[in-house]
mmCIF file as Biopython writes it, N, C-alpha, C and O atoms, coordinates in Angstrom:
data_model
#
loop_
_atom_site.group_PDB
_atom_site.id
_atom_site.type_symbol
_atom_site.label_atom_id
_atom_site.label_alt_id
_atom_site.label_comp_id
_atom_site.label_asym_id
_atom_site.label_entity_id
_atom_site.label_seq_id
_atom_site.pdbx_PDB_ins_code
_atom_site.Cartn_x
_atom_site.Cartn_y
_atom_site.Cartn_z
_atom_site.occupancy
_atom_site.B_iso_or_equiv
_atom_site.auth_seq_id
_atom_site.auth_asym_id
_atom_site.pdbx_PDB_model_num
ATOM 1   N N  . MET A ? 1  ? -100.316 -26.384 10.945  1.0 0.0 1  A 1 
ATOM 2   C CA . MET A ? 1  ? -98.984  -26.850 11.237  1.0 0.0 1  A 1 
ATOM 3   C C  . MET A ? 1  ? -98.207  -25.693 11.888  1.0 0.0 1  A 1 
ATOM 4   O O  . MET A ? 1  ? -98.281  -24.539 11.466  1.0 0.0 1  A 1 
ATOM 5   N N  . ARG A ? 2  ? -97.476  -26.060 12.917  1.0 0.0 2  A 1 
ATOM 6   C CA . ARG A ? 2  ? -96.674  -25.034 13.602  1.0 0.0 2  A 1 
ATOM 7   C C  . ARG A ? 2  ? -95.583  -24.494 12.666  1.0 0.0 2  A 1 
ATOM 8   O O  . ARG A ? 2  ? -95.110  -25.189 11.767  1.0 0.0 2  A 1 
ATOM 9   N N  . ASN A ? 3  ? -95.208  -23.253 12.901  1.0 0.0 3  A 1 
ATOM 10  C CA . ASN A ? 3  ? -94.197  -22.581 12.121  1.0 0.0 3  A 1 
ATOM 11  C C  . ASN A ? 3  ? -92.913  -23.414 12.024  1.0 0.0 3  A 1 
ATOM 12  O O  . ASN A ? 3  ? -92.404  -23.631 10.925  1.0 0.0 3  A 1 
ATOM 13  N N  . ALA A ? 4  ? -92.382  -23.882 13.166  1.0 0.0 4  A 1 
ATOM 14  C CA . ALA A ? 4  ? -91.144  -24.623 13.167  1.0 0.0 4  A 1 
ATOM 15  C C  . ALA A ? 4  ? -91.308  -25.910 12.362  1.0 0.0 4  A 1 
ATOM 16  O O  . ALA A ? 4  ? -90.370  -26.331 11.685  1.0 0.0 4  A 1 
ATOM 17  N N  . ARG A ? 5  ? -92.427  -26.515 12.419  1.0 0.0 5  A 1 
ATOM 18  C CA . ARG A ? 5  ? -92.678  -27.776 11.678  1.0 0.0 5  A 1 
ATOM 19  C C  . ARG A ? 5  ? -92.647  -27.476 10.154  1.0 0.0 5  A 1 
ATOM 20  O O  . ARG A ? 5  ? -92.091  -28.262 9.386   1.0 0.0 5  A 1 
ATOM 21  N N  . ARG A ? 6  ? -93.230  -26.367 9.729   1.0 0.0 6  A 1 
ATOM 22  C CA . ARG A ? 6  ? -93.243  -26.013 8.339   1.0 0.0 6  A 1 
ATOM 23  C C  . ARG A ? 6  ? -91.822  -25.788 7.837   1.0 0.0 6  A 1 
ATOM 24  O O  . ARG A ? 6  ? -91.467  -26.221 6.741   1.0 0.0 6  A 1 
ATOM 25  N N  . ILE A ? 7  ? -91.012  -25.107 8.648   1.0 0.0 7  A 1 
ATOM 26  C CA . ILE A ? 7  ? -89.619  -24.849 8.288   1.0 0.0 7  A 1 
ATOM 27  C C  . ILE A ? 7  ? -88.857  -26.173 8.170   1.0 0.0 7  A 1 
ATOM 28  O O  . ILE A ? 7  ? -88.165  -26.416 7.181   1.0 0.0 7  A 1 
ATOM 29  N N  . ASP A ? 8  ? -88.993  -27.011 9.180   1.0 0.0 8  A 1 
ATOM 30  C CA . ASP A ? 8  ? -88.324  -28.329 9.182   1.0 0.0 8  A 1 
ATOM 31  C C  . ASP A ? 8  ? -88.692  -29.166 7.975   1.0 0.0 8  A 1 
ATOM 32  O O  . ASP A ? 8  ? -87.825  -29.753 7.327   1.0 0.0 8  A 1 
ATOM 33  N N  . ASP A ? 9  ? -89.979  -29.220 7.674   1.0 0.0 9  A 1 
ATOM 34  C CA . ASP A ? 9  ? -90.467  -29.989 6.548   1.0 0.0 9  A 1 
ATOM 35  C C  . ASP A ? 9  ? -89.899  -29.466 5.227   1.0 0.0 9  A 1 
ATOM 36  O O  . ASP A ? 9  ? -89.524  -30.243 4.349   1.0 0.0 9  A 1 
ATOM 37  N N  . CYS A ? 10 ? -89.842  -28.156 5.103   1.0 0.0 10 A 1 
ATOM 38  C CA . CYS A ? 10 ? -89.309  -27.549 3.872   1.0 0.0 10 A 1 
ATOM 39  C C  . CYS A ? 10 ? -87.827  -27.854 3.743   1.0 0.0 10 A 1 
ATOM 40  O O  . CYS A ? 10 ? -87.369  -28.225 2.662   1.0 0.0 10 A 1 
ATOM 41  N N  . VAL A ? 11 ? -87.068  -27.705 4.821   1.0 0.0 11 A 1 
ATOM 42  C CA . VAL A ? 11 ? -85.615  -27.972 4.773   1.0 0.0 11 A 1 
ATOM 43  C C  . VAL A ? 11 ? -85.386  -29.440 4.425   1.0 0.0 11 A 1 
ATOM 44  O O  . VAL A ? 11 ? -84.516  -29.748 3.610   1.0 0.0 11 A 1 
ATOM 45  N N  . GLU A ? 12 ? -86.152  -30.350 5.031   1.0 0.0 12 A 1 
ATOM 46  C CA . GLU A ? 12 ? -86.003  -31.768 4.729   1.0 0.0 12 A 1 
ATOM 47  C C  . GLU A ? 12 ? -86.287  -32.054 3.271   1.0 0.0 12 A 1 
ATOM 48  O O  . GLU A ? 12 ? -85.564  -32.818 2.632   1.0 0.0 12 A 1 
ATOM 49  N N  . GLU A ? 13 ? -87.345  -31.440 2.734   1.0 0.0 13 A 1 
ATOM 50  C CA . GLU A ? 13 ? -87.717  -31.647 1.347   1.0 0.0 13 A 1 
ATOM 51  C C  . GLU A ? 13 ? -86.616  -31.146 0.411   1.0 0.0 13 A 1 
ATOM 52  O O  . GLU A ? 13 ? -86.261  -31.815 -0.560  1.0 0.0 13 A 1 
ATOM 53  N N  . LEU A ? 14 ? -86.080  -29.960 0.715   1.0 0.0 14 A 1 
ATOM 54  C CA . LEU A ? 14 ? -85.000  -29.408 -0.109  1.0 0.0 14 A 1 
ATOM 55  C C  . LEU A ? 14 ? -83.759  -30.268 -0.028  1.0 0.0 14 A 1 
ATOM 56  O O  . LEU A ? 14 ? -83.109  -30.482 -1.052  1.0 0.0 14 A 1 
ATOM 57  N N  . CYS A ? 15 ? -83.406  -30.763 1.119   1.0 0.0 15 A 1 
ATOM 58  C CA . CYS A ? 15 ? -82.193  -31.563 1.267   1.0 0.0 15 A 1 
ATOM 59  C C  . CYS A ? 15 ? -82.260  -32.887 0.536   1.0 0.0 15 A 1 
ATOM 60  O O  . CYS A ? 15 ? -81.225  -33.460 0.196   1.0 0.0 15 A 1 
ATOM 61  N N  . GLN A ? 16 ? -83.473  -33.386 0.287   1.0 0.0 16 A 1 
ATOM 62  C CA . GLN A ? 16 ? -83.620  -34.639 -0.471  1.0 0.0 16 A 1 
ATOM 63  C C  . GLN A ? 16 ? -83.134  -34.496 -1.931  1.0 0.0 16 A 1 
ATOM 64  O O  . GLN A ? 16 ? -82.935  -35.492 -2.627  1.0 0.0 16 A 1 
ATOM 65  N N  . LYS A ? 17 ? -82.949  -33.249 -2.376  1.0 0.0 17 A 1 
ATOM 66  C CA . LYS A ? 17 ? -82.571  -33.012 -3.760  1.0 0.0 17 A 1 
ATOM 67  C C  . LYS A ? 17 ? -81.101  -33.192 -4.028  1.0 0.0 17 A 1 
ATOM 68  O O  . LYS A ? 17 ? -80.692  -33.219 -5.188  1.0 0.0 17 A 1 
ATOM 69  N N  . GLY A ? 18 ? -80.277  -33.317 -2.981  1.0 0.0 18 A 1 
ATOM 70  C CA . GLY A ? 18 ? -78.858  -33.518 -3.161  1.0 0.0 18 A 1 
ATOM 71  C C  . GLY A ? 18 ? -78.051  -32.236 -3.032  1.0 0.0 18 A 1 
ATOM 72  O O  . GLY A ? 18 ? -78.577  -31.127 -3.118  1.0 0.0 18 A 1 
ATOM 73  N N  . CYS A ? 19 ? -76.764  -32.428 -2.824  1.0 0.0 19 A 1 
ATOM 74  C CA . CYS A ? 19 ? -75.843  -31.316 -2.501  1.0 0.0 19 A 1 
ATOM 75  C C  . CYS A ? 19 ? -75.856  -30.215 -3.541  1.0 0.0 19 A 1 
ATOM 76  O O  . CYS A ? 19 ? -76.077  -29.049 -3.215  1.0 0.0 19 A 1 
ATOM 77  N N  . ALA A ? 20 ? -75.621  -30.577 -4.788  1.0 0.0 20 A 1 
ATOM 78  C CA . ALA A ? 20 ? -75.497  -29.560 -5.821  1.0 0.0 20 A 1 
ATOM 79  C C  . ALA A ? 20 ? -76.770  -28.707 -5.921  1.0 0.0 20 A 1 
ATOM 80  O O  . ALA A ? 20 ? -76.701  -27.483 -6.035  1.0 0.0 20 A 1 
ATOM 81  N N  . GLN A ? 21 ? -77.910  -29.360 -5.878  1.0 0.0 21 A 1 
ATOM 82  C CA . GLN A ? 21 ? -79.163  -28.631 -5.981  1.0 0.0 21 A 1 
ATOM 83  C C  . GLN A ? 21 ? -79.406  -27.767 -4.745  1.0 0.0 21 A 1 
ATOM 84  O O  . GLN A ? 21 ? -79.921  -26.656 -4.868  1.0 0.0 21 A 1 
ATOM 85  N N  . VAL A ? 22 ? -79.049  -28.249 -3.571  1.0 0.0 22 A 1 
ATOM 86  C CA . VAL A ? 22 ? -79.243  -27.473 -2.350  1.0 0.0 22 A 1 
ATOM 87  C C  . VAL A ? 22 ? -78.379  -26.204 -2.405  1.0 0.0 22 A 1 
ATOM 88  O O  . VAL A ? 22 ? -78.845  -25.128 -2.031  1.0 0.0 22 A 1 
ATOM 89  N N  . TRP A ? 23 ? -77.120  -26.321 -2.868  1.0 0.0 23 A 1 
ATOM 90  C CA . TRP A ? 23 ? -76.308  -25.121 -2.994  1.0 0.0 23 A 1 
ATOM 91  C C  . TRP A ? 23 ? -76.955  -24.137 -3.967  1.0 0.0 23 A 1 
ATOM 92  O O  . TRP A ? 23 ? -76.925  -22.931 -3.722  1.0 0.0 23 A 1 
ATOM 93  N N  . GLY A ? 24 ? -77.531  -24.615 -5.049  1.0 0.0 24 A 1 
ATOM 94  C CA . GLY A ? 24 ? -78.222  -23.780 -5.991  1.0 0.0 24 A 1 
ATOM 95  C C  . GLY A ? 24 ? -79.453  -23.133 -5.363  1.0 0.0 24 A 1 
ATOM 96  O O  . GLY A ? 24 ? -79.739  -21.960 -5.607  1.0 0.0 24 A 1 
ATOM 97  N N  . ASP A ? 25 ? -80.178  -23.902 -4.556  1.0 0.0 25 A 1 
ATOM 98  C CA . ASP A ? 25 ? -81.357  -23.362 -3.878  1.0 0.0 25 A 1 
ATOM 99  C C  . ASP A ? 25 ? -80.976  -22.291 -2.846  1.0 0.0 25 A 1 
ATOM 100 O O  . ASP A ? 25 ? -81.698  -21.309 -2.669  1.0 0.0 25 A 1 
ATOM 101 N N  . ILE A ? 26 ? -79.853  -22.483 -2.177  1.0 0.0 26 A 1 
ATOM 102 C CA . ILE A ? 26 ? -79.346  -21.470 -1.226  1.0 0.0 26 A 1 
ATOM 103 C C  . ILE A ? 26 ? -79.086  -20.179 -1.994  1.0 0.0 26 A 1 
ATOM 104 O O  . ILE A ? 26 ? -79.501  -19.099 -1.574  1.0 0.0 26 A 1 
ATOM 105 N N  . ASP A ? 27 ? -78.388  -20.304 -3.135  1.0 0.0 27 A 1 
ATOM 106 C CA . ASP A ? 27 ? -78.101  -19.124 -3.953  1.0 0.0 27 A 1 
ATOM 107 C C  . ASP A ? 27 ? -79.395  -18.411 -4.385  1.0 0.0 27 A 1 
ATOM 108 O O  . ASP A ? 27 ? -79.500  -17.187 -4.322  1.0 0.0 27 A 1 
ATOM 109 N N  . ALA A ? 28 ? -80.370  -19.212 -4.823  1.0 0.0 28 A 1 
ATOM 110 C CA . ALA A ? 28 ? -81.653  -18.634 -5.262  1.0 0.0 28 A 1 
ATOM 111 C C  . ALA A ? 28 ? -82.355  -17.923 -4.104  1.0 0.0 28 A 1 
ATOM 112 O O  . ALA A ? 28 ? -82.862  -16.814 -4.273  1.0 0.0 28 A 1 
ATOM 113 N N  . LEU A ? 29 ? -82.386  -18.546 -2.953  1.0 0.0 29 A 1 
ATOM 114 C CA . LEU A ? 29 ? -83.026  -17.919 -1.775  1.0 0.0 29 A 1 
ATOM 115 C C  . LEU A ? 29 ? -82.293  -16.634 -1.382  1.0 0.0 29 A 1 
ATOM 116 O O  . LEU A ? 29 ? -82.930  -15.657 -0.987  1.0 0.0 29 A 1 
ATOM 117 N N  . GLU A ? 30 ? -80.974  -16.627 -1.487  1.0 0.0 30 A 1 
ATOM 118 C CA . GLU A ? 30 ? -80.213  -15.426 -1.154  1.0 0.0 30 A 1 
ATOM 119 C C  . GLU A ? 30 ? -80.546  -14.270 -2.116  1.0 0.0 30 A 1 
ATOM 120 O O  . GLU A ? 30 ? -80.501  -13.099 -1.738  1.0 0.0 30 A 1 
ATOM 121 N N  . ARG A ? 31 ? -80.883  -14.629 -3.372  1.0 0.0 31 A 1 
ATOM 122 C CA . ARG A ? 31 ? -81.277  -13.608 -4.333  1.0 0.0 31 A 1 
ATOM 123 C C  . ARG A ? 31 ? -82.740  -13.237 -4.233  1.0 0.0 31 A 1 
ATOM 124 O O  . ARG A ? 31 ? -83.222  -12.384 -4.978  1.0 0.0 31 A 1 
ATOM 125 N N  . GLY A ? 32 ? -83.458  -13.881 -3.304  1.0 0.0 32 A 1 
ATOM 126 C CA . GLY A ? 32 ? -84.875  -13.593 -3.127  1.0 0.0 32 A 1 
ATOM 127 C C  . GLY A ? 32 ? -85.781  -14.299 -4.117  1.0 0.0 32 A 1 
ATOM 128 O O  . GLY A ? 32 ? -86.956  -13.950 -4.235  1.0 0.0 32 A 1 
ATOM 129 N N  . GLU A ? 33 ? -85.262  -15.280 -4.826  1.0 0.0 33 A 1 
ATOM 130 C CA . GLU A ? 33 ? -86.062  -16.000 -5.793  1.0 0.0 33 A 1 
ATOM 131 C C  . GLU A ? 33 ? -86.930  -17.046 -5.095  1.0 0.0 33 A 1 
ATOM 132 O O  . GLU A ? 33 ? -86.502  -17.675 -4.128  1.0 0.0 33 A 1 
ATOM 133 N N  . PRO A ? 34 ? -88.146  -17.222 -5.593  1.0 0.0 34 A 1 
ATOM 134 C CA . PRO A ? 34 ? -89.020  -18.239 -4.990  1.0 0.0 34 A 1 
ATOM 135 C C  . PRO A ? 34 ? -88.604  -19.646 -5.414  1.0 0.0 34 A 1 
ATOM 136 O O  . PRO A ? 34 ? -88.070  -19.869 -6.501  1.0 0.0 34 A 1 
ATOM 137 N N  . LEU A ? 35 ? -88.868  -20.568 -4.521  1.0 0.0 35 A 1 
ATOM 138 C CA . LEU A ? 35 ? -88.683  -21.975 -4.840  1.0 0.0 35 A 1 
ATOM 139 C C  . LEU A ? 35 ? -90.038  -22.677 -4.658  1.0 0.0 35 A 1 
ATOM 140 O O  . LEU A ? 35 ? -90.821  -22.266 -3.802  1.0 0.0 35 A 1 
ATOM 141 N N  . PRO A ? 36 ? -90.326  -23.705 -5.428  1.0 0.0 36 A 1 
ATOM 142 C CA . PRO A ? 36 ? -91.598  -24.392 -5.250  1.0 0.0 36 A 1 
ATOM 143 C C  . PRO A ? 36 ? -91.798  -24.893 -3.827  1.0 0.0 36 A 1 
ATOM 144 O O  . PRO A ? 36 ? -92.911  -24.880 -3.301  1.0 0.0 36 A 1 
ATOM 145 N N  . GLU A ? 37 ? -90.712  -25.332 -3.216  1.0 0.0 37 A 1 
ATOM 146 C CA . GLU A ? 37 ? -90.787  -25.904 -1.854  1.0 0.0 37 A 1 
ATOM 147 C C  . GLU A ? 37 ? -91.109  -24.835 -0.799  1.0 0.0 37 A 1 
ATOM 148 O O  . GLU A ? 37 ? -91.593  -25.168 0.282   1.0 0.0 37 A 1 
ATOM 149 N N  . THR A ? 38 ? -90.849  -23.576 -1.098  1.0 0.0 38 A 1 
ATOM 150 C CA . THR A ? 38 ? -91.092  -22.525 -0.128  1.0 0.0 38 A 1 
ATOM 151 C C  . THR A ? 38 ? -92.404  -21.790 -0.402  1.0 0.0 38 A 1 
ATOM 152 O O  . THR A ? 38 ? -92.735  -20.826 0.289   1.0 0.0 38 A 1 
ATOM 153 N N  . GLU A ? 39 ? -93.136  -22.239 -1.395  1.0 0.0 39 A 1 
ATOM 154 C CA . GLU A ? 39 ? -94.424  -21.624 -1.717  1.0 0.0 39 A 1 
ATOM 155 C C  . GLU A ? 39 ? -95.347  -21.662 -0.489  1.0 0.0 39 A 1 
ATOM 156 O O  . GLU A ? 39 ? -95.503  -22.704 0.147   1.0 0.0 39 A 1 
ATOM 157 N N  . GLY A ? 40 ? -95.936  -20.549 -0.177  1.0 0.0 40 A 1 
ATOM 158 C CA . GLY A ? 40 ? -96.844  -20.469 0.978   1.0 0.0 40 A 1 
ATOM 159 C C  . GLY A ? 40 ? -96.172  -20.083 2.257   1.0 0.0 40 A 1 
ATOM 160 O O  . GLY A ? 40 ? -96.843  -19.862 3.265   1.0 0.0 40 A 1 
ATOM 161 N N  . LEU A ? 41 ? -94.824  -19.991 2.247   1.0 0.0 41 A 1 
ATOM 162 C CA . LEU A ? 41 ? -94.121  -19.536 3.434   1.0 0.0 41 A 1 
ATOM 163 C C  . LEU A ? 41 ? -93.987  -18.017 3.423   1.0 0.0 41 A 1 
ATOM 164 O O  . LEU A ? 41 ? -93.896  -17.397 2.364   1.0 0.0 41 A 1 
ATOM 165 N N  . SER A ? 42 ? -93.977  -17.441 4.590   1.0 0.0 42 A 1 
ATOM 166 C CA . SER A ? 42 ? -93.779  -16.014 4.697   1.0 0.0 42 A 1 
ATOM 167 C C  . SER A ? 42 ? -92.306  -15.667 4.396   1.0 0.0 42 A 1 
ATOM 168 O O  . SER A ? 42 ? -91.462  -16.561 4.338   1.0 0.0 42 A 1 
ATOM 169 N N  . ASP A ? 43 ? -92.001  -14.382 4.206   1.0 0.0 43 A 1 
ATOM 170 C CA . ASP A ? 43 ? -90.629  -13.964 4.015   1.0 0.0 43 A 1 
ATOM 171 C C  . ASP A ? 43 ? -89.743  -14.403 5.203   1.0 0.0 43 A 1 
ATOM 172 O O  . ASP A ? 43 ? -88.623  -14.879 5.013   1.0 0.0 43 A 1 
ATOM 173 N N  . GLY A ? 44 ? -90.252  -14.237 6.384   1.0 0.0 44 A 1 
ATOM 174 C CA . GLY A ? 44 ? -89.518  -14.648 7.582   1.0 0.0 44 A 1 
ATOM 175 C C  . GLY A ? 44 ? -89.271  -16.132 7.628   1.0 0.0 44 A 1 
ATOM 176 O O  . GLY A ? 44 ? -88.186  -16.560 8.022   1.0 0.0 44 A 1 
ATOM 177 N N  . GLU A ? 45 ? -90.242  -16.932 7.237   1.0 0.0 45 A 1 
ATOM 178 C CA . GLU A ? 45 ? -90.084  -18.373 7.189   1.0 0.0 45 A 1 
ATOM 179 C C  . GLU A ? 45 ? -89.055  -18.764 6.139   1.0 0.0 45 A 1 
ATOM 180 O O  . GLU A ? 45 ? -88.239  -19.658 6.364   1.0 0.0 45 A 1 
ATOM 181 N N  . ARG A ? 46 ? -89.093  -18.092 4.989   1.0 0.0 46 A 1 
ATOM 182 C CA . ARG A ? 46 ? -88.096  -18.377 3.963   1.0 0.0 46 A 1 
ATOM 183 C C  . ARG A ? 46 ? -86.686  -18.036 4.438   1.0 0.0 46 A 1 
ATOM 184 O O  . ARG A ? 46 ? -85.730  -18.738 4.107   1.0 0.0 46 A 1 
ATOM 185 N N  . ARG A ? 47 ? -86.557  -16.977 5.201   1.0 0.0 47 A 1 
ATOM 186 C CA . ARG A ? 47 ? -85.215  -16.628 5.748   1.0 0.0 47 A 1 
ATOM 187 C C  . ARG A ? 47 ? -84.782  -17.729 6.736   1.0 0.0 47 A 1 
ATOM 188 O O  . ARG A ? 47 ? -83.605  -18.089 6.780   1.0 0.0 47 A 1 
ATOM 189 N N  . LEU A ? 48 ? -85.709  -18.250 7.509   1.0 0.0 48 A 1 
ATOM 190 C CA . LEU A ? 48 ? -85.363  -19.329 8.440   1.0 0.0 48 A 1 
ATOM 191 C C  . LEU A ? 48 ? -84.950  -20.586 7.691   1.0 0.0 48 A 1 
ATOM 192 O O  . LEU A ? 48 ? -84.020  -21.283 8.098   1.0 0.0 48 A 1 
ATOM 193 N N  . VAL A ? 49 ? -85.641  -20.873 6.599   1.0 0.0 49 A 1 
ATOM 194 C CA . VAL A ? 49 ? -85.281  -22.022 5.758   1.0 0.0 49 A 1 
ATOM 195 C C  . VAL A ? 49 ? -83.853  -21.830 5.232   1.0 0.0 49 A 1 
ATOM 196 O O  . VAL A ? 49 ? -83.038  -22.751 5.272   1.0 0.0 49 A 1 
ATOM 197 N N  . LEU A ? 50 ? -83.570  -20.647 4.750   1.0 0.0 50 A 1 
ATOM 198 C CA . LEU A ? 50 ? -82.211  -20.351 4.240   1.0 0.0 50 A 1 
ATOM 199 C C  . LEU A ? 50 ? -81.158  -20.531 5.346   1.0 0.0 50 A 1 
ATOM 200 O O  . LEU A ? 50 ? -80.104  -21.128 5.127   1.0 0.0 50 A 1 
ATOM 201 N N  . HIS A ? 51 ? -81.461  -20.019 6.498   1.0 0.0 51 A 1 
ATOM 202 C CA . HIS A ? 51 ? -80.528  -20.142 7.652   1.0 0.0 51 A 1 
ATOM 203 C C  . HIS A ? 51 ? -80.298  -21.619 7.966   1.0 0.0 51 A 1 
ATOM 204 O O  . HIS A ? 51 ? -79.157  -22.036 8.161   1.0 0.0 51 A 1 
ATOM 205 N N  . GLU A ? 52 ? -81.353  -22.404 8.017   1.0 0.0 52 A 1 
ATOM 206 C CA . GLU A ? 52 ? -81.224  -23.838 8.337   1.0 0.0 52 A 1 
ATOM 207 C C  . GLU A ? 52 ? -80.466  -24.570 7.235   1.0 0.0 52 A 1 
ATOM 208 O O  . GLU A ? 52 ? -79.618  -25.414 7.525   1.0 0.0 52 A 1 
ATOM 209 N N  . LEU A ? 53 ? -80.763  -24.256 5.974   1.0 0.0 53 A 1 
ATOM 210 C CA . LEU A ? 53 ? -80.017  -24.911 4.878   1.0 0.0 53 A 1 
ATOM 211 C C  . LEU A ? 53 ? -78.519  -24.607 4.963   1.0 0.0 53 A 1 
ATOM 212 O O  . LEU A ? 53 ? -77.692  -25.498 4.766   1.0 0.0 53 A 1 
ATOM 213 N N  . LYS A ? 54 ? -78.173  -23.360 5.255   1.0 0.0 54 A 1 
ATOM 214 C CA . LYS A ? 54 ? -76.779  -23.016 5.370   1.0 0.0 54 A 1 
ATOM 215 C C  . LYS A ? 54 ? -76.110  -23.776 6.551   1.0 0.0 54 A 1 
ATOM 216 O O  . LYS A ? 54 ? -74.957  -24.197 6.460   1.0 0.0 54 A 1 
ATOM 217 N N  . ALA A ? 55 ? -76.853  -23.930 7.630   1.0 0.0 55 A 1 
ATOM 218 C CA . ALA A ? 55 ? -76.301  -24.649 8.785   1.0 0.0 55 A 1 
ATOM 219 C C  . ALA A ? 55 ? -76.062  -26.122 8.434   1.0 0.0 55 A 1 
ATOM 220 O O  . ALA A ? 55 ? -75.027  -26.692 8.780   1.0 0.0 55 A 1 
ATOM 221 N N  . VAL A ? 56 ? -77.025  -26.720 7.750   1.0 0.0 56 A 1 
ATOM 222 C CA . VAL A ? 56 ? -76.883  -28.143 7.367   1.0 0.0 56 A 1 
ATOM 223 C C  . VAL A ? 56 ? -75.727  -28.289 6.383   1.0 0.0 56 A 1 
ATOM 224 O O  . VAL A ? 56 ? -74.886  -29.174 6.541   1.0 0.0 56 A 1 
ATOM 225 N N  . MET A ? 57 ? -75.681  -27.442 5.389   1.0 0.0 57 A 1 
ATOM 226 C CA . MET A ? 57 ? -74.654  -27.599 4.407   1.0 0.0 57 A 1 
ATOM 227 C C  . MET A ? 57 ? -73.265  -27.250 4.961   1.0 0.0 57 A 1 
ATOM 228 O O  . MET A ? 57 ? -72.259  -27.760 4.470   1.0 0.0 57 A 1 
ATOM 229 N N  . GLY A ? 58 ? -73.209  -26.392 5.970   1.0 0.0 58 A 1 
ATOM 230 C CA . GLY A ? 58 ? -71.951  -26.074 6.610   1.0 0.0 58 A 1 
ATOM 231 C C  . GLY A ? 58 ? -71.325  -27.310 7.279   1.0 0.0 58 A 1 
ATOM 232 O O  . GLY A ? 58 ? -70.103  -27.440 7.339   1.0 0.0 58 A 1 
ATOM 233 N N  . VAL A ? 59 ? -72.147  -28.180 7.761   1.0 0.0 59 A 1 
ATOM 234 C CA . VAL A ? 59 ? -71.660  -29.434 8.366   1.0 0.0 59 A 1 
ATOM 235 C C  . VAL A ? 59 ? -71.091  -30.351 7.335   1.0 0.0 59 A 1 
ATOM 236 O O  . VAL A ? 59 ? -70.113  -31.052 7.595   1.0 0.0 59 A 1 
ATOM 237 N N  . TYR A ? 60 ? -71.698  -30.364 6.135   1.0 0.0 60 A 1 
ATOM 238 C CA . TYR A ? 60 ? -71.302  -31.344 5.107   1.0 0.0 60 A 1 
ATOM 239 C C  . TYR A ? 60 ? -70.432  -30.769 4.002   1.0 0.0 60 A 1 
ATOM 240 O O  . TYR A ? 60 ? -70.111  -31.475 3.046   1.0 0.0 60 A 1 
ATOM 241 N N  . LYS A ? 61 ? -70.040  -29.496 4.110   1.0 0.0 61 A 1 
ATOM 242 C CA . LYS A ? 61 ? -69.352  -28.871 2.992   1.0 0.0 61 A 1 
ATOM 243 C C  . LYS A ? 61 ? -68.085  -29.584 2.556   1.0 0.0 61 A 1 
ATOM 244 O O  . LYS A ? 61 ? -67.763  -29.598 1.368   1.0 0.0 61 A 1 
ATOM 245 N N  . ASP A ? 62 ? -67.365  -30.174 3.493   1.0 0.0 62 A 1 
ATOM 246 C CA . ASP A ? 62 ? -66.130  -30.880 3.116   1.0 0.0 62 A 1 
ATOM 247 C C  . ASP A ? 62 ? -66.398  -32.284 2.599   1.0 0.0 62 A 1 
ATOM 248 O O  . ASP A ? 62 ? -65.528  -32.885 1.969   1.0 0.0 62 A 1 
ATOM 249 N N  . ARG A ? 63 ? -67.585  -32.813 2.855   1.0 0.0 63 A 1 
ATOM 250 C CA . ARG A ? 63 ? -67.905  -34.161 2.450   1.0 0.0 63 A 1 
ATOM 251 C C  . ARG A ? 63 ? -68.952  -34.199 1.353   1.0 0.0 63 A 1 
ATOM 252 O O  . ARG A ? 63 ? -69.286  -35.275 0.858   1.0 0.0 63 A 1 
ATOM 253 N N  . CYS A ? 64 ? -69.461  -33.075 0.975   1.0 0.0 64 A 1 
ATOM 254 C CA . CYS A ? 64 ? -70.547  -32.988 0.019   1.0 0.0 64 A 1 
ATOM 255 C C  . CYS A ? 64 ? -69.971  -32.830 -1.373  1.0 0.0 64 A 1 
ATOM 256 O O  . CYS A ? 64 ? -69.334  -31.825 -1.690  1.0 0.0 64 A 1 
ATOM 257 N N  . ARG A ? 65 ? -70.200  -33.811 -2.179  1.0 0.0 65 A 1 
ATOM 258 C CA . ARG A ? 65 ? -69.713  -33.724 -3.574  1.0 0.0 65 A 1 
ATOM 259 C C  . ARG A ? 65 ? -70.711  -32.954 -4.415  1.0 0.0 65 A 1 
ATOM 260 O O  . ARG A ? 65 ? -71.916  -33.205 -4.381  1.0 0.0 65 A 1 
ATOM 261 N N  . LEU A ? 66 ? -70.176  -32.013 -5.169  1.0 0.0 66 A 1 
ATOM 262 C CA . LEU A ? 66 ? -71.012  -31.284 -6.122  1.0 0.0 66 A 1 
ATOM 263 C C  . LEU A ? 66 ? -70.977  -32.018 -7.437  1.0 0.0 66 A 1 
ATOM 264 O O  . LEU A ? 66 ? -69.932  -32.122 -8.079  1.0 0.0 66 A 1 
ATOM 265 N N  . ASP A ? 67 ? -72.140  -32.534 -7.840  1.0 0.0 67 A 1 
ATOM 266 C CA . ASP A ? 67 ? -72.208  -33.336 -9.067  1.0 0.0 67 A 1 
ATOM 267 C C  . ASP A ? 67 ? -72.164  -32.484 -10.305 1.0 0.0 67 A 1 
ATOM 268 O O  . ASP A ? 67 ? -72.211  -33.009 -11.418 1.0 0.0 67 A 1 
#
C-alpha cells in the first residue's frame, strides 16, 4: 500500500471514533504515545496522521460536540 494510502486509511479509521476520542488521540499522538490504529506506521507517517487529524478537526472544531 502506498504511503499516502496508509495515512488516509489510518485517519479515516481514527475519525470513525467520534470527536471526543479523536481529540484524545491527537493529544496522545502529540505526547508520542502509540495508538492501535497507527501500529506499523513509521514515526514520519504518524506525524502525517497527526497533521491530517488536526486539519480535519480544525474544520469541525466549532461544530464538533465533545461528548
